[in-house]
C-alpha positions as CSV (number, residue, x, y, z in Angstrom):
1,M,102.1,69.6,80.7
2,M,99.8,66.2,80.5
3,E,98.8,65.1,84.0
4,I,101.2,62.4,85.2
5,G,98.8,59.7,85.6
6,N,97.1,60.3,82.2
7,R,100.5,59.7,80.8
8,K,101.2,56.7,82.8
9,T,97.9,55.3,81.7
10,D,98.7,56.0,78.2
11,H,101.8,53.8,78.7
12,I,99.9,51.1,79.9
13,N,97.3,51.0,77.4
14,I,99.8,51.6,74.5
15,C,101.8,49.0,75.6
16,I,98.8,46.2,75.7
17,N,96.9,47.4,72.7
18,E,99.5,48.6,70.1
19,N,102.5,47.1,68.2
20,V,105.5,48.7,70.1
21,T,107.9,45.7,69.3
22,P,110.3,45.5,66.0
23,G,108.9,42.7,63.8
24,Y,112.4,41.0,64.1
25,C,113.1,38.5,67.0
26,Y,116.9,39.0,67.6
27,W,116.5,36.0,70.1
28,D,115.6,33.7,67.3
29,D,119.2,34.4,65.9
30,I,120.5,32.6,68.6
31,K,120.7,28.6,68.3
32,L,121.4,26.3,70.9
33,I,122.8,22.9,70.5
34,H,120.7,19.8,71.2
35,E,121.9,17.2,73.2
36,A,120.5,13.8,72.4
37,L,121.7,11.8,75.5
38,P,121.7,14.7,78.3
39,E,122.3,12.3,81.3
40,I,120.3,14.3,83.8
41,D,116.8,14.1,85.1
42,M,114.4,16.7,85.0
43,S,113.8,16.7,88.6
44,E,117.3,17.5,89.1
45,I,117.3,20.9,87.2
46,D,118.5,23.5,89.5
47,T,117.0,27.2,88.2
48,S,118.2,28.9,91.1
49,V,120.8,32.0,90.5
50,Q,122.9,34.5,92.8
51,L,122.2,38.0,91.8
52,F,123.3,40.9,93.7
53,G,123.9,38.8,97.0
54,K,120.4,37.8,96.8
55,R,119.0,33.9,95.9
56,L,116.5,33.7,93.4
57,E,114.6,30.5,92.4
58,Y,114.9,31.4,88.8
59,P,116.9,33.5,86.5
60,F,114.2,36.1,85.8
61,I,113.2,39.3,87.2
62,I,110.0,41.6,86.6
63,T,111.9,44.7,85.3
64,A,110.3,48.2,85.5
65,I,106.7,48.4,84.5
66,T,104.6,51.4,86.1
67,G,104.1,53.3,89.3
68,G,103.2,56.7,90.6
69,F,99.5,56.9,90.1
70,S,96.7,55.2,91.9
71,G,95.8,53.0,88.9
72,A,99.3,51.5,89.2
73,I,98.6,50.2,92.8
74,K,96.9,46.9,91.6
75,I,99.4,46.0,88.8
76,N,102.3,46.5,91.1
77,E,100.6,44.6,94.1
78,N,100.0,41.7,91.5
79,L,103.3,41.7,90.5
80,A,104.8,42.0,93.9
81,E,102.6,38.9,95.2
82,A,103.7,36.7,92.1
83,C,107.4,37.5,92.3
84,A,107.4,36.9,96.3
85,N,105.5,33.7,95.5
86,L,107.9,32.7,92.9
87,G,111.0,33.7,94.7
88,I,111.9,35.9,91.9
89,G,113.2,39.5,91.9
90,M,111.1,42.7,91.0
91,G,111.9,46.2,89.6
92,V,109.5,49.1,89.8
93,G,108.7,51.6,87.4
94,S,110.1,55.0,87.4
95,Q,109.6,56.7,90.7
96,R,110.0,60.3,89.3
97,A,106.3,61.1,89.8
98,S,106.2,60.2,93.7
99,L,109.6,61.7,94.3
100,E,108.2,65.0,93.0
101,G,105.0,64.6,95.2
102,N,102.5,62.6,93.7
103,E,101.1,59.2,94.6
104,K,103.3,56.9,96.6
105,K,101.1,54.0,97.6
106,S,101.5,52.0,94.0
107,F,105.3,52.0,95.2
108,E,104.9,51.3,98.9
109,I,102.5,48.3,98.4
110,I,105.2,46.1,97.6
111,K,106.7,46.2,100.7
112,E,103.7,44.2,102.1
113,Y,105.2,41.2,100.3
114,D,108.4,39.2,101.0
115,L,110.6,39.9,97.8
116,P,114.2,38.4,97.5
117,L,115.3,41.1,95.5
118,V,113.5,44.7,94.9
119,I,115.2,47.2,92.5
120,A,114.2,50.9,93.0
121,N,114.2,53.4,89.6
122,V,115.3,56.7,88.9
123,G,116.0,58.1,85.2
124,A,119.3,59.6,84.6
125,P,117.7,62.7,83.0
126,Q,116.5,63.9,86.3
127,L,119.9,63.6,87.9
128,I,120.9,67.1,86.4
129,K,118.9,70.5,86.1
130,Q,116.4,70.3,83.1
131,R,115.1,74.0,82.3
132,D,113.0,74.7,84.9
133,K,113.5,71.6,86.6
134,T,115.9,70.9,89.7
135,A,118.0,68.0,89.5
136,F,117.0,65.1,92.1
137,T,118.6,65.6,95.6
138,A,120.7,63.1,97.3
139,E,117.7,63.1,99.8
140,M,115.4,62.2,96.9
141,I,117.5,59.3,95.9
142,D,117.6,57.9,99.4
143,E,113.6,58.5,99.3
144,A,113.3,56.4,96.5
145,I,115.3,53.5,98.2
146,E,113.5,53.6,101.3
147,M,110.1,53.9,99.5
148,V,110.5,50.2,98.2
149,D,113.0,49.1,100.8
150,A,115.3,48.5,97.8
151,D,118.3,46.3,97.7
152,V,119.4,48.0,94.4
153,L,118.8,51.3,92.6
154,A,118.3,51.2,89.0
155,V,119.4,54.5,87.2
156,H,117.5,54.1,83.8
157,L,118.7,55.6,80.4
158,N,115.9,56.5,78.3
159,F,117.1,59.5,76.5
160,L,115.5,58.3,73.2
161,Q,112.0,58.2,74.9
162,E,112.7,61.6,76.5
163,L,113.5,63.1,73.0
164,V,110.3,62.0,71.2
165,Q,108.0,62.6,74.3
166,P,106.7,66.3,74.2
167,E,107.5,66.7,78.0
168,G,110.9,65.1,77.6
169,D,113.8,66.2,79.3
170,T,116.6,66.3,76.6
171,R,119.7,67.6,78.5
172,A,122.2,64.8,79.3
173,K,125.6,66.4,80.2
174,G,126.6,65.9,83.6
175,C,124.6,62.6,84.1
176,Y,127.9,60.6,84.2
177,D,129.2,62.5,87.0
178,R,126.1,62.2,88.9
179,V,125.8,58.3,88.5
180,R,129.4,58.2,89.6
181,E,128.5,60.5,92.7
182,I,125.5,58.1,93.7
183,C,127.3,55.1,93.4
184,R,129.5,56.1,96.1
185,E,126.7,55.9,98.6
186,H,124.4,53.3,96.9
187,R,124.5,49.9,95.2
188,V,123.5,51.2,91.4
189,L,122.4,49.2,88.6
190,A,122.4,50.9,85.0
191,K,119.1,50.0,83.1
192,E,118.6,51.0,79.3
193,T,115.0,51.0,78.1
194,G,115.2,49.6,74.9
195,C,118.1,50.4,72.9
196,G,120.9,48.4,74.5
197,I,124.4,49.0,75.8
198,S,127.6,49.0,73.9
199,R,130.8,48.0,74.9
200,S,132.5,51.3,75.5
201,T,129.1,52.6,77.6
202,A,129.7,49.3,79.7
203,E,133.1,50.1,80.6
204,R,132.4,53.7,81.3
205,L,129.5,52.7,83.7
206,K,131.7,50.2,85.4
207,G,134.5,52.9,85.7
208,A,131.7,54.9,87.6
209,G,131.1,52.1,90.1
210,I,127.7,50.4,89.1
211,I,127.3,46.8,90.3
212,G,125.5,45.6,87.1
213,I,123.9,46.3,83.7
214,D,120.3,45.6,82.7
215,V,121.0,45.8,78.6
216,A,117.3,46.6,77.9
217,G,118.2,45.8,74.1
218,M,116.3,46.4,71.1
219,G,113.5,44.0,70.2
220,G,111.2,44.5,73.4
221,T,109.2,47.4,74.0
222,S,110.3,50.5,71.9
223,F,109.5,53.4,74.1
224,S,110.0,55.7,70.9
225,A,106.9,53.5,69.6
226,V,105.1,54.3,72.7
227,E,105.5,57.8,72.6
228,M,105.1,58.0,68.5
229,Y,101.1,56.6,69.5
230,R,100.7,59.3,72.2
231,A,102.1,62.1,69.8
232,Q,100.0,60.9,67.0
233,R,96.7,60.8,69.5
234,A,97.9,64.4,70.5
235,G,98.0,65.6,67.1
236,D,102.1,66.4,67.3
237,F,102.8,65.0,64.0
238,S,106.4,66.3,64.2
239,R,107.2,64.4,67.2
240,Q,105.1,61.3,65.9
241,R,107.5,61.2,62.9
242,I,110.6,61.2,65.0
243,G,108.9,58.0,66.9
244,E,108.4,56.3,63.6
245,T,112.0,57.0,62.4
246,F,113.4,55.8,65.4
247,F,111.1,52.8,66.1
248,D,114.1,50.3,65.8
249,W,116.7,52.2,66.9
250,G,119.4,50.4,69.1
251,I,121.5,47.6,69.7
252,P,119.8,44.1,69.4
253,A,119.3,42.6,72.9
254,P,121.7,39.5,72.3
255,V,124.3,41.4,70.8
256,S,124.3,43.8,73.8
257,V,124.5,40.9,76.3
258,L,127.6,40.0,74.5
259,W,129.0,43.5,74.5
260,A,128.1,44.7,77.7
261,N,129.8,41.9,79.3
262,V,132.8,43.8,81.1
263,G,133.2,41.5,84.4
264,I,130.0,42.9,86.3
265,P,126.4,41.2,86.6
266,I,124.2,41.3,83.2
267,I,120.8,41.4,83.0
268,A,119.5,40.2,79.6
269,S,116.2,42.2,78.8
270,G,114.6,43.2,75.4
271,G,112.3,40.9,73.7
272,I,112.3,38.1,76.4
273,R,109.0,36.3,75.6
274,N,109.7,32.8,76.7
275,G,111.8,30.3,78.6
276,L,114.0,29.2,75.4
277,H,114.9,32.9,75.2
278,V,115.9,32.8,78.8
279,A,118.2,29.9,78.2
280,K,119.5,31.7,75.2
281,A,120.6,34.9,77.0
282,L,122.1,32.7,79.9
283,S,124.2,30.9,77.0
284,L,125.4,34.3,75.8
285,G,126.9,35.0,79.5
286,A,123.7,36.8,81.4
287,S,123.6,36.4,85.0
288,C,119.6,36.6,85.0
289,T,117.3,37.7,82.5
290,G,114.0,40.2,82.8
291,A,110.9,41.0,81.3
292,A,108.0,43.5,81.9
293,N,105.7,43.5,78.9
294,V,105.4,39.7,79.0
295,V,103.4,39.8,81.9
296,L,101.8,43.6,81.4
297,K,98.5,42.2,80.7
298,E,98.5,39.6,83.2
299,A,99.3,42.3,85.8
300,T,96.3,44.2,85.2
301,L,94.0,41.1,86.0
302,S,95.3,39.3,89.4
303,A,98.6,38.1,90.8
304,N,97.7,34.2,89.7
305,A,97.6,35.7,86.2
306,V,101.3,36.7,86.5
307,E,102.4,33.7,88.4
308,E,100.8,31.2,85.9
309,R,102.5,33.0,82.9
310,I,106.0,33.2,84.6
311,Q,105.7,29.6,85.4
312,D,105.1,28.6,81.9
313,I,108.1,30.4,81.0
314,M,110.2,28.8,83.7
315,S,109.0,25.5,82.5
316,E,110.2,26.1,79.1
317,L,113.8,27.2,80.4
318,K,113.9,23.9,82.5
319,T,113.1,22.0,79.0
320,A,115.7,23.9,77.1
321,M,118.1,23.0,79.9
322,M,117.3,19.5,79.6
323,L,117.8,19.6,76.3
324,T,121.3,20.9,76.1
325,G,122.3,18.7,79.0
326,A,122.6,21.6,81.6
327,K,121.6,20.6,85.3
328,D,122.1,24.3,86.4
329,V,122.5,28.0,85.6
330,R,126.2,27.8,85.4
331,Q,126.4,24.8,83.2
332,M,123.9,26.6,81.1
333,T,126.2,29.9,80.7
334,S,128.7,27.4,78.8
335,R,126.5,25.6,76.5
336,E,127.7,25.8,72.8
337,K,125.4,28.2,70.8
338,I,125.6,29.6,67.1
339,I,124.9,33.1,66.4
340,T,123.0,33.8,63.0
341,G,121.0,36.4,61.1
342,K,121.1,40.0,62.0
343,C,122.7,39.4,65.3
344,K,125.5,37.6,63.3
345,E,126.2,40.7,61.1
346,W,126.5,43.1,64.1
347,V,128.8,40.9,65.8
348,Q,131.1,40.5,62.7
349,R,130.9,43.9,61.5
350,C,131.3,45.6,64.9
351,E,134.3,43.4,66.4
């Protein structure tokens, strides 16, 4: 089996250097209506939000990127410093490696920063027995949360990635019951990893007791593509073909925001690349937005580079709010919009 650090390093390098996103930008299908006479001043626009009982200065969090090997220490430290300075939330990458006895510093480092919202992260496949691997215990779940002083635990649903990955965990039966069990003890966020959440799945998750959903819809990083490149480099042409076939599998992120809105907070992620995308996601009913790859390169450089990139995105958000006459996030969620293109086809055909 491939060494953990090598696998994680592969993921980082591939996401930075290869094409891992579908060619179609689904957020471009959402059109906001221009307000020529907004009657608000740019200086009075309030971008703050409340999410899971925590106040964020902007409706934006850094979603899971990496962790669990020494090369991730500086990346997560840069992210944590930038998020603390900006007053936004941060989610860590999968903590599986550290829970299985590998490096923990890359996660623990974020406790050195005053973050308004911290999201721990474990995978749904690891909640049940996989071949010769035992399921995560209640004590391991507690450890994941304590490792980063988390306010919320994300359970990520990455079954496509596991199916393409040579070392992937491919059993799923029993995951729902474990999620429901964990929800009795902890505040749990359900998080997809690039394929979106349907209405029926959102309703089932709500029934399990989760407190929010990160849709992570199609349009952002495709982990099928990431694993395709890994398989290609390893000469595993069978898995490479599976990765190619399912490169753009899933529900478009904007559509998933609409479908997964079942009365609990929605984090819109999946292809969020600028502040206009953030504004569009809010107009569809998202409580907050999230992204990872958009700051990944910057995270390998410095906290300042991450902070500058996010500030640019938030400046674009404020511009979009001004141009639609929204003085705060609550008003942005009620702005008129038009759904076009492929997203319109999805919404119309699946209503």
